[in-house]
N, C-alpha and C positions, 0 to 999 in steps of 0.2 A: 639331207642334213639332219643332224640330231634335233635341232630346234623345231623342225616340221613335225616330227613324231611327238615331241613334247607338247607343242601347241595344240595339235588335234586331240591328243589324249586329255590334256588338262582342260581344254575348253568344253569337252563333253561332260567332264566331271563337275566342274564348277566355273564360276566367273573368275578370270585371272585377277590377281591382286592389283589394285590400282596404285598408281604412283603419282608423285607430284607433277603438276603440269609443266613447271618450269625446268624440270630436269633435262639436261641437254648433253649431247656428246661434246667433246672438245672441238672448238671451232678452229678451222685452219684457213689461211688466206694465201693466195699466190704471192710470189715475191714481188711481182709488179702490181701497182695500184690499178683499180678499175677506173675506167674513164669517168671524168667528172660529169659529163653531159651525155646521156643516153636517151634516144627517142623512146617514148612511152608506148607500151602495147595498148591495143584497143581495150576498152573497159570490159571486164568479164560480165557475162549475163547474170542477172539477178535470179537466184534460185528460189527465193521466197523462204518460208519457214519449214516447208515439208522436208527438206534435206536434213535438217538438224533435229527434227521432231523425235527420231528414234535413237540418234547417237549425237550428242552435243560435241562441240569442238573439244571441250575439256575431257569428256569421256573417250573421245577418239585418241587424244594425246596420251591418256593414261594407258589405253589399250596398246598403242604403239610402243610405249615405254616397256610394258610387260613383255612384249615380244622381243624388243631390243636387248633386254637383260639376258635372255637366253641366247640370242644370236652372238653376243659378245663372248660367251663361253664356248662357242662352237669352234672346232679346229679350223674350219673353213673361213672364219672371220679374219680378214686381212687387216691386222693392226699395223699398217704402214703409213705413217703421217705424210710421207711424200706423195704417195699415190692418192691418199685421201685429200691432200691439199689441192691437187689438180682438179679432182672432181668437185670439191667444195667451191673452188674458185670459179669454175664454169657455172655451177649452180647459183652462186652469188650474183654473177653478172645477169643471168636470166631473171632471178628474183627481183633485181633492181629495176626492171621495167614492167613489173606486174603491178598495176594500180589496185589500191584497196586491199592489199594482201593482209590476210588475217592469221596466217600460220607462219611459224618458223619452219625452215627446212633443215634436216640433218642428213648428211650423205655418208654412206659407208660402202665398203667394197667386200665382195665375197670371192674366195678362190673357187672359180668354176669356169670350165673351158667353154661353156655354152655362151652364145651371143645374146645377152639378156640383161634386163634391168627390171625393177619392180618397185611399186609404191606400197608402203605399209600405212596403217592408220596413223594419224598425227603428224604427217609430213616427213616420215623417214623414207629415204630413197636408197635402195640397194642397187649396186652396179656389179656385174660379174667381170672378173678379169678377162674373160673371153671377149667381152664387148670392147674393152680397151685395146686388146691385142689385135682384134679384127678391124678396128677403125683405121681409116686412111687420113682423116683430118680431125682436127679439134671440133669442127662444126658438126661432124657426124655424132660425136658424143653429146654435144649440146642439143642436137635434134631429139635424141632419145630422152635426155633429162627433161627437156621442155615438155615432151609428151607425158612423162610420168608426173611432173609437177602439175600439169593440167588435171590429171586424175585427182590430185590432192585439193587443188583450189576449187574444183567443181564438186567436191564432196561425194565423189562416186562411191566410195566405200560405204559412207553413211546412207546414201540413196539406195544402194544395192541391198543393204541390210534392212532398209525400211520397206522393201517391197512386200515382204511377208511379215506383217506387224505382229502376228500371233506367235511367231517363232520365238522360242526362249533365247535369251541372250547367249548362253554358251553355244547353242546350235548355230546362231548367226555368226559367231566368231569363227567356228569351224568352217562354215560355209565360205566366209571371206578368205580364210587361209587357203582352202582348197582352190578357189577361183584364182587367187593371186599367185599362188606358188606352185601349182601342179605342173606348170610347164618346166620348172627347174628340175623336178624329180618325177618323171613319168612312172617310175617303178613304184612310187608311193601313191600316185594319183588314184588308182583303183580302190585301194583300201580306204583312202581318205574320203572318196566319194561315197562308198558304202556306209562309212561311219556317220556321215551327215545327210544321208538319204539323197542319193544321186539324182533321183527324179526331181527333187526340189531345186537342185542346182541347175539341171538342164532346162527347167521351165523358165529360168531367169536369164538365159543367154541372150535373148533379144535385147534386154536392157544393157547387158555387157557390151554388145556390139555397137549399140547407140553411143555408149560411153567412149568406145574406141574412136568413133568418128568425131565426137566432140573433143576428145583429147588431141586428135590429129589437128583439128582446125585451130583450137586455142594454142596448142603447142607451136604451130607454125607462126601464129601471130607473135608469140613471145620470141621465137627464134629470129624473126625478121627485125623486131624492135631492138633486140640486143646486139645487133651488128654481126651476127654469124652468117655464114653462107646458107641461104635458104634452099639451095639445091641439094644440100646434104641430107635432108629428110628423105627425099625420094631415093637418093643413092643408097642410103642405109636400108630402106625398105627392100630395095632390090637385092641387097646383100643378104638380108634375112630370108627372102624368098628363095634364093639360091641355096641357102644352108638349111632349109627346112627339111628335116629327115622324116617328118610325119610320125615321130615316136610318141608325141602327145596326142591323145584322142582329140578330134576336132571340137567335140562338144565341151572339152575342158580347157581349150585355149583361151586365155584372157587377152592375148595379143595376136589374133589371127591376121597374118599378112596376106593380102590378096592383090591381084593385079589391079583391081579397082582402087585400092588404097594407094598403090604406087602411082597410078594415073592421076588421082586427085592431087597428090603431093606435087607431081610434075606440073600440073596445070596451075596450082597456086604459085609455084616458083616462077613459071613463065610469065605470070601477070604481076610479078614483084620486081622492082628495079634491082639489078645485080649489084652487090657490094662485096668486094673481095675481102676475105678475112685471112690475115697472116697468122699461121700457127705459131704458138710460143715454143721456145726451146724446151721449156718444162714439159710440154705435151710430148714432144719427141723422146725426151729422156725417160719419162714415165712409161711410155709405150715400150721402149727398148728394155726397161727394167722388168716390166711384166712379162714380156716375151722371153727374156733370158732366164727368169726364175720359174716359168711355167714348164718349159721344155726339159727333156732329159739333159743333164749338165753337159755331156760331151756333144750331144746334138746341138745344143745352144752355142757351144764354142765353134763348131763347124759352120753353123748358119751365119753367125756374125763375122767369122773369119772370111768366109766367101763373100759376104756383103762388102767388107772392107777391101779385100784384094781385087774384087771385080768392080768396085765402085758402084754397087747397086744399092742405093739407099736414098731415102727422102731427106735425111739429115746426116751429114758426116760425123758431127760430134756424137749423135745418138748411136751410130754404129760402133764407134770406139767405146762409148760408155757401155753399151750392151755387151760387147766383147769382154770388157774388164769385169763386169758383174758375173758373166759366165765363167771366166777364168778363176775368179775367187771360189766359185762353186766346185771346181775341179782341183782346188788347192794349188794353184799356180800363181801365187801373189807377185812373183818377179815379172811375169809377163803382164799381169794386170797393172803393175806399176808403170810399165812401158806405155800402156794404153792411156793411163792418166797423164803421163808426160806428153803424149801426142795431143791430148785435149788442151793442156797448158800451152803447147806450142801454137795451136790453132786459135789461141785467145778466146776459147769458149768459156763463158762466165755463167755460173749457176750455183746456187746453194747445194744442189744435188751433186755436183762435181766435187765440192768440198767434203761432203759426208762420205762420198765414195773414196776419195783420197785418204780420209781418216781410216776407213775400213781396210784399205790396202796396207797402211802402216801397221795397224793392229795385227793383220795376218802375217806381216813380216816380223812381228815381235817388238815393234817400236811403239809402245804405248805413249811414251813421252812425246814422240813426234806427232802421233795422232792427236794428242791433246793440244799441241801447239797449233796444228791445222784448224782444229775446231774453235779454239779461242780467237784466232785471226778471222775465221769465217763469221763468227758471231759478231765481231766488231763491224764487219762489212755488211752482214745481213742480220741486223738486230732483231727483226720481227719474224724470222723464219724459225719456227719452233722445232723443226726436225733437227736442226743443229744443236739446240739446247738439249733435246732428249738424248741425242748421241753423246753429248758431253757429260750429262748426268749419269748415263749408263757406264761410261768409261771411268768417271770418278768413283762410282760405286765399286767397280771391279778393282780399282786401285786401293780401295779402303780409305779414300780421302773424304770422309763423311762431313767434316767441318766445311770443306770446300764446296761440297754439294749444297749444304744449307745456305752458304753465302751466295752461290749461283742461283738459288731458288728465291731469294728474298724479293727481288724486284719483279720477276715473272709472276709470282703468286699474287702480288698486288695488282698487276695488270690483267691477269687471267685467273680470277678467283674460282671460276667454274671449270677449270681444266683438271680433269680427274688424273691425268698422267702426272701432273706436277704434285698433286697430293700423294700419289702413290710413291713418287720419288722421295718426297719429304718423309714419309713413313719409313722407307728403307734407310734413309740417313739417320733418323732417330734410333732405329733398331741397331744399326752399326755402332752407335755411340752408347748403347745400353740404356737409353732413356725410354723406358717402357710406357710410362704415362703418355708422353708426347707421341710415341709411335702409335698407340691405340687411338689417340685422339685424331691424328692425321688419317689413319685408316678408316675411322668412322666417317670423316668427311668424304673420303674417296668412295665409300659404299653409298653414301647419301647422294653423291653426284651421279652414280651409276643407277640410281633408282631403287636400291635395295635397302629399304628402311629397317627391316629386322636385323640385317647384318650390321648396319650402322649402330643400332641400339646395342647389339652385343658388344661391339668394340668399345663403346662408351662405358658399358658396365665393367669391361676388362680394365679400362683406364681407372675407374673408381677403386678397383681392388689391387692396382699395381703397386701401391705403396710408395711411389716416388713423386706424387703430385702434391704441391703445397696447397694451402687453404684457398687461395684465390683461383688457382688452376682448377681445383675440384669444384669450386662454385660455378665456374664457367661451364664445366662438364655437366653439372647437375641441371643447370638451366637449359642447356642444349638437349639433354636427355629428356627433360620434361616436354620440350617443344616437339621432338621427334615422336615421342609416344603419343602425344595428342594428334599429330598429323597422321600417324598410323591408324588411330581409332577413327578419325574422320574418313579415311579411305575405306576402311572396313564397313562403316555406315553407308558410304556411297555404294558399295557393292551390294549391300542388302536392299537398297532402295531402287536399284536398276531392274 
């Protein structure tokens, strides 16, 4: 992925630009609420001060933000709120049983067929679409997330970077990038290793394997306390073991799966009371969506058609849903409409079915019908933002910019840190020819994404737009002053590290 090349090259040249600690990705929640009472996980071990001596929580967060800014630009970054909502919902349930949690978690998805997930500095957890597609249960995904979240809570990145205290910060960043991400791109691993002195990385693998054992143990505790099936961790380890092609050199694997790790997970599960976990409909729909969009379009139609005809599926609604998604990809909206009708007949209810129904109406040329579906769905699922995003996109396509602003008024108040809403607001103002307000909204969008220079540029454009009144210009002047001061502080922090 392009961000890997950028990260390794930039980190060797200079310390990445720091960004505000509280910058966050849009947060999503599952349509159903989390349980009110969840058993608490065992307290995390006290790591003392050594783990933060070389990389503070604040610096770790800024480092993660700098990487995320590049990831969001990468074509492999999956900007799908429905897929992200599922992963974030599972992560939220796991986080709810972690005592004394000091970090926020942000979850994102990468288009990659490999069965993988990874933790970045600052609580950013990436999940490959291949992992979702390969999973058989929601608990299997939860077991992987619990493991990655343990890496974050145990400050493994900071501890790994603190092993060689004399190493310059850029070199440590490149080292962490190579250790964490080489498994995703083995073709880049060799060059990355040479760039950051492979011997230095290899000498620290003992620590990395200790961290894996620690993440397994603590991740299992979290999985058990959150109500997921504890047997899923061993099951998924076995799946990883079967799919290990050996393409990544052993000395660069940050998640080496061994029979010993499988046995340990099985032993832990055997000594834990069994609790059944019922998978949500959203899990099955998301997995079907990922599978339908990852495969060749015609192969996907064949796969889901056979599953429906032979009744070989874990979830019948998901099989029809996946077939409809695949049919849209091969431009057969009439057949996709029939699959949506079957979902309706089966009384399957989910916000994802409503957004799919709207996509089908759009493909049939019925934008008015699609808008009616989305409006009704929003009334039924008022807090499911994927519906809102779809409706805003459709209103933008129809040129109904005043309606876009009206639809945005309440969500912007409820979710002021949702960058997607700010971006939609900027588009609406642009459509209405309100250049001052367009640039002002874009500035906030970039600020939420962690790009302070771009946000400052937009505010300067707003100042020179010529259509802002005295009071609006005063607000921009004050905001511009604050952002410039924040950027200076971040540059000072970089010099002092």
